[in-house]
C-alpha positions as CSV (number, residue, x, y, z in Angstrom):
1,M,-56.8,56.5,3.6
2,E,-57.4,53.4,2.5
3,E,-54.0,52.4,1.5
4,M,-52.3,53.5,4.1
5,L,-54.0,50.7,6.2
6,V,-53.2,48.6,4.0
7,V,-49.9,49.5,4.1
8,E,-49.9,49.2,8.0
9,E,-51.5,45.6,8.3
10,K,-48.7,44.7,6.6
11,L,-46.6,45.9,9.0
12,D,-48.4,44.8,11.3
13,A,-48.2,41.4,10.1
14,L,-44.5,41.9,9.1
15,R,-43.3,42.8,13.4
16,A,-46.2,39.1,14.4
17,E,-44.1,37.4,12.1
18,I,-40.7,38.8,13.7
19,M,-42.1,38.4,17.3
20,L,-42.1,34.9,16.3
21,L,-38.8,34.7,16.3
22,Q,-37.3,35.8,19.7
23,R,-34.6,36.3,19.2
24,A,-32.8,37.2,15.0
25,V,-29.7,36.8,13.3
26,V,-30.1,39.2,10.7
27,A,-28.8,38.9,6.9
28,F,-27.6,42.9,6.7
29,S,-27.3,43.8,2.6
30,G,-28.0,47.0,2.8
31,G,-30.8,46.7,0.3
32,A,-34.0,47.8,1.4
33,D,-35.5,43.7,1.7
34,S,-32.9,43.0,4.4
35,A,-33.1,47.2,5.6
36,L,-36.2,46.9,6.6
37,V,-36.5,43.4,8.0
38,A,-33.2,44.9,10.1
39,R,-34.9,48.0,11.4
40,V,-38.5,46.4,12.1
41,A,-36.9,43.3,14.4
42,T,-34.2,45.7,15.6
43,E,-38.1,47.8,16.8
44,V,-39.8,44.6,18.2
45,L,-37.0,42.7,19.3
46,G,-34.5,45.2,21.0
47,T,-30.9,45.5,20.0
48,G,-30.4,43.3,22.4
49,R,-31.5,40.2,21.2
50,V,-30.8,40.9,16.9
51,L,-28.2,40.9,15.7
52,C,-27.4,42.4,11.9
53,V,-24.6,41.0,10.0
54,T,-22.8,41.4,6.9
55,A,-21.2,39.2,4.9
56,V,-17.8,40.8,3.5
57,S,-16.7,39.5,0.4
58,A,-15.5,40.2,-3.4
59,S,-18.7,40.4,-4.7
60,L,-20.1,42.5,-2.3
61,A,-20.3,46.3,-4.2
62,P,-17.6,48.8,-1.8
63,E,-20.5,51.3,-2.0
64,E,-22.5,48.2,-0.5
65,L,-20.1,48.1,2.8
66,A,-20.2,51.5,2.7
67,D,-23.6,52.2,3.5
68,C,-24.1,49.5,5.2
69,A,-22.0,51.0,8.3
70,A,-23.9,54.6,7.9
71,L,-26.6,52.2,8.0
72,A,-26.3,51.0,10.8
73,R,-24.9,54.0,12.6
74,E,-27.9,55.6,12.2
75,W,-30.7,52.9,13.1
76,G,-28.7,52.2,16.2
77,L,-28.7,48.6,14.6
78,R,-26.0,46.1,16.3
79,W,-23.9,45.2,13.9
80,K,-20.7,43.6,12.8
81,T,-19.3,42.3,9.3
82,V,-18.2,38.7,8.5
83,S,-15.4,37.2,6.0
84,T,-17.4,34.0,3.4
85,T,-15.3,32.5,1.2
86,E,-16.8,31.6,-1.5
87,L,-14.6,31.9,-4.0
88,D,-12.8,29.5,-2.6
89,D,-15.5,27.2,-3.2
90,P,-15.1,25.6,-7.3
91,A,-18.6,24.5,-7.6
92,Y,-19.5,28.6,-7.0
93,S,-16.9,29.8,-9.6
94,A,-18.0,27.1,-12.0
95,N,-20.9,30.2,-12.3
96,D,-23.4,26.8,-13.3
97,G,-26.6,27.3,-12.4
98,D,-27.0,26.6,-8.9
99,R,-24.0,29.4,-8.4
100,C,-26.6,31.1,-5.8
101,Y,-26.8,27.9,-3.5
102,H,-22.8,27.7,-3.3
103,C,-22.8,31.4,-2.4
104,K,-25.7,31.0,0.5
105,A,-24.3,27.9,2.0
106,S,-21.3,29.8,2.8
107,L,-22.9,32.7,3.8
108,L,-25.2,30.3,6.4
109,A,-22.2,28.6,7.1
110,A,-20.2,32.1,8.1
111,L,-23.5,33.6,10.7
112,A,-24.2,30.3,12.4
113,P,-21.6,30.4,15.0
114,W,-22.9,33.7,15.5
115,A,-26.6,32.3,15.8
116,E,-25.4,29.8,17.9
117,A,-23.8,32.6,20.3
118,E,-27.3,34.5,20.4
119,S,-29.6,31.6,20.6
120,A,-31.0,33.0,17.3
121,L,-32.8,31.9,14.0
122,V,-31.0,33.8,11.0
123,V,-33.5,35.9,9.0
124,L,-32.6,36.7,4.9
125,G,-35.4,40.0,3.7
126,V,-36.3,37.4,1.2
127,N,-39.9,38.5,-0.2
128,L,-43.1,37.2,-1.6
129,D,-41.5,38.6,-5.9
130,D,-38.2,36.7,-5.1
131,L,-39.9,33.0,-5.0
132,G,-41.1,32.4,-8.2
133,D,-37.8,33.5,-9.7
134,H,-34.8,31.2,-10.4
135,R,-32.9,31.7,-6.6
136,P,-30.6,28.4,-5.5
137,G,-30.0,30.3,-2.7
138,Q,-33.6,30.3,-1.3
139,R,-32.9,26.8,-0.9
140,A,-29.8,26.2,0.6
141,A,-31.3,28.6,2.9
142,A,-33.6,26.7,4.8
143,E,-32.1,24.1,3.7
144,R,-30.4,25.8,6.8
145,G,-33.0,26.7,8.5
146,A,-33.0,30.4,8.5
147,R,-36.0,32.4,8.1
148,F,-38.1,34.4,5.4
149,P,-40.6,37.1,7.7
150,L,-41.2,39.2,4.6
151,V,-42.4,36.4,2.8
152,G,-44.3,35.4,6.3
153,A,-46.2,38.4,6.5
154,G,-47.2,38.7,2.6
155,L,-44.9,41.1,2.1
156,T,-44.0,42.1,-1.6
157,K,-41.0,43.8,-3.5
158,D,-43.6,46.5,-3.7
159,D,-44.9,46.1,-0.5
160,V,-41.8,46.5,1.3
161,R,-41.2,49.7,-0.3
162,A,-44.4,51.5,0.9
163,V,-43.0,50.1,4.3
164,S,-40.2,51.4,4.7
165,R,-41.5,55.1,3.0
166,H,-43.6,54.8,5.4
167,L,-41.2,53.9,8.4
168,G,-39.3,56.9,6.6
169,L,-36.4,54.3,5.9
170,R,-33.8,55.8,3.4
171,T,-33.7,52.5,1.6
172,W,-37.3,52.9,1.2
173,D,-36.7,53.2,-3.0
174,K,-32.5,51.8,-3.2
175,P,-31.7,50.3,-6.2
176,A,-31.5,46.8,-6.2
177,A,-27.9,46.0,-5.5
178,A,-27.4,41.4,-6.3
179,C,-24.2,40.2,-6.2
180,L,-21.3,41.4,-8.1
181,A,-20.7,37.7,-9.8
182,S,-25.0,37.7,-11.1
183,R,-22.7,39.7,-13.8
184,V,-21.4,37.0,-15.0
185,P,-22.8,34.5,-17.7
186,Y,-23.1,31.5,-16.4
187,G,-20.5,29.3,-17.8
188,T,-18.2,31.8,-17.2
189,P,-15.9,30.7,-14.0
190,V,-16.3,33.7,-11.1
191,T,-12.8,35.2,-10.8
192,L,-11.4,37.6,-8.0
193,G,-10.2,39.4,-10.9
194,T,-13.7,39.7,-13.1
195,L,-15.4,41.1,-9.7
196,R,-13.6,43.2,-9.1
197,T,-13.5,44.5,-13.1
198,V,-17.2,44.9,-12.4
199,A,-16.6,46.8,-8.9
200,A,-15.1,49.7,-10.8
201,A,-16.8,50.1,-14.1
202,E,-19.7,50.4,-12.0
203,S,-18.7,52.4,-8.8
204,A,-17.6,54.3,-11.7
205,L,-20.7,54.6,-13.5
206,R,-22.4,56.2,-10.0
207,A,-20.0,58.2,-9.7
208,L,-21.1,59.7,-13.3
209,G,-25.0,59.7,-11.4
210,F,-26.5,56.6,-13.0
211,R,-28.3,55.0,-10.0
212,Q,-30.0,51.4,-11.5
213,L,-27.1,50.0,-13.1
214,R,-25.0,46.0,-13.9
215,V,-22.2,45.9,-16.3
216,R,-22.9,42.2,-17.4
217,H,-19.6,40.8,-17.6
218,Y,-18.5,39.2,-21.3
219,G,-14.4,38.9,-21.0
220,D,-13.2,42.2,-22.8
221,L,-16.7,43.3,-23.3
222,A,-18.7,45.5,-21.3
223,R,-22.3,45.8,-21.5
224,L,-24.2,48.0,-19.8
225,E,-28.3,48.1,-18.6
226,L,-29.7,51.2,-18.0
227,H,-32.3,52.0,-16.4
228,G,-34.3,53.1,-19.2
229,D,-34.8,56.5,-17.7
230,D,-31.0,57.4,-18.2
231,L,-30.5,55.1,-21.7
232,G,-30.7,58.9,-23.1
233,A,-28.3,60.2,-20.8
234,A,-25.8,58.0,-21.3
235,V,-26.1,57.9,-25.1
236,D,-25.5,62.1,-25.0
237,R,-22.6,61.5,-22.1
238,R,-21.6,58.3,-24.4
239,H,-17.6,60.1,-24.3
240,E,-17.8,59.7,-20.0
241,V,-19.2,56.3,-19.6
242,V,-17.3,54.8,-22.5
243,A,-14.3,56.5,-20.4
244,A,-15.3,55.7,-16.9
245,V,-15.9,51.3,-18.7
246,R,-12.8,51.5,-20.2
247,D,-10.8,52.4,-16.8
248,A,-12.1,49.8,-15.5
249,G,-10.4,47.2,-17.2
250,Y,-12.7,46.4,-20.5
251,R,-12.0,47.5,-24.1
252,Y,-15.1,47.2,-25.5
253,V,-18.8,49.3,-24.4
254,T,-22.4,48.1,-25.3
255,L,-25.5,49.7,-24.5
256,D,-28.4,47.5,-24.0
257,L,-31.1,49.2,-25.4
258,E,-33.8,47.3,-23.1
259,G,-32.7,48.7,-20.3
260,F,-31.8,47.5,-16.7
261,R,-33.9,44.1,-16.2
262,S,-32.9,41.8,-12.5
263,G,-32.2,38.5,-13.0
264,N,-32.0,38.7,-16.7
265,L,-29.4,36.2,-17.5
266,N,-31.6,33.5,-16.0
267,L,-32.9,33.3,-19.2
268,A,-30.0,30.9,-20.6
269,L,-30.5,28.7,-18.5
270,G,-34.3,27.7,-19.9
271,G,-37.2,26.2,-18.3
272,A,-39.6,28.5,-15.6
273,P,-38.6,29.3,-12.8
274,T,-38.7,27.1,-9.1
275,G,-41.5,28.2,-6.0
276,V,-41.2,28.3,-2.9
277,A,-43.0,27.3,0.4
278,L,-42.7,28.7,3.3
279,V,-45.4,29.3,6.4
280,S,-45.2,31.8,8.1
281,G,-41.2,31.9,7.8
282,D,-40.6,28.2,8.4
283,A,-38.8,27.5,5.3
284,E,-40.0,24.5,3.1
285,G,-38.8,24.9,0.0
286,A,-36.9,27.3,-2.5
287,P,-35.3,26.7,-5.2
């Protein structure tokens, strides 16, 4: 009972944060965070005051775009897609430590006309846990006036999942799905061909039944990160796994025995992660 009360308090706090926005353009990737924001914003503000927008580019996995469309239908979201052109930006494709900054800048530029047309604020599904990692994209979003209601409401990733489950949202346990460029080590250029190869390999592994995964790209070698509980199955089914990844375009296939670790390529940057100061959804700084 006490746990339920805490979840309801978190939900009430999120509703209050969103109510302050009055109108919102939600950057809707279909992940657990943005899905919760989109659903609650539509509930609180009404369909006419909330536009959910999915940015489409080579860095978005095809399955994620399809799921965004499905969620919009299921939940009655007002939804559209926009194309982003981050690959046309040499600063993005160079893939240094600030790649995410340039990606988010492209996203905000694509959303700005819709926010202006809707007389709305751009809203992102950033949670408290995101503030402790190297996320320069948050700085780009904050500089452009985007709001983070999950942060303002004090929701961690676990809170997002708990509140989503309380609301009966099927996204409550959806595996994290960062953009495909996050599979490419810093310093290795991000190209259309690389993103398509990564996407094909990950799609093939999902078809084999693996849910939580990353295919880290090292030229013609793929380093597979799977949930720890799936490592044994991957070894048992290694012939299928190798065939699936090779068919996507890799020559060598390796299995990382440490398993899935979100954001582990950031370790190559060294140093401590930078934080972000946000109060009541107002972005004042971001990594």
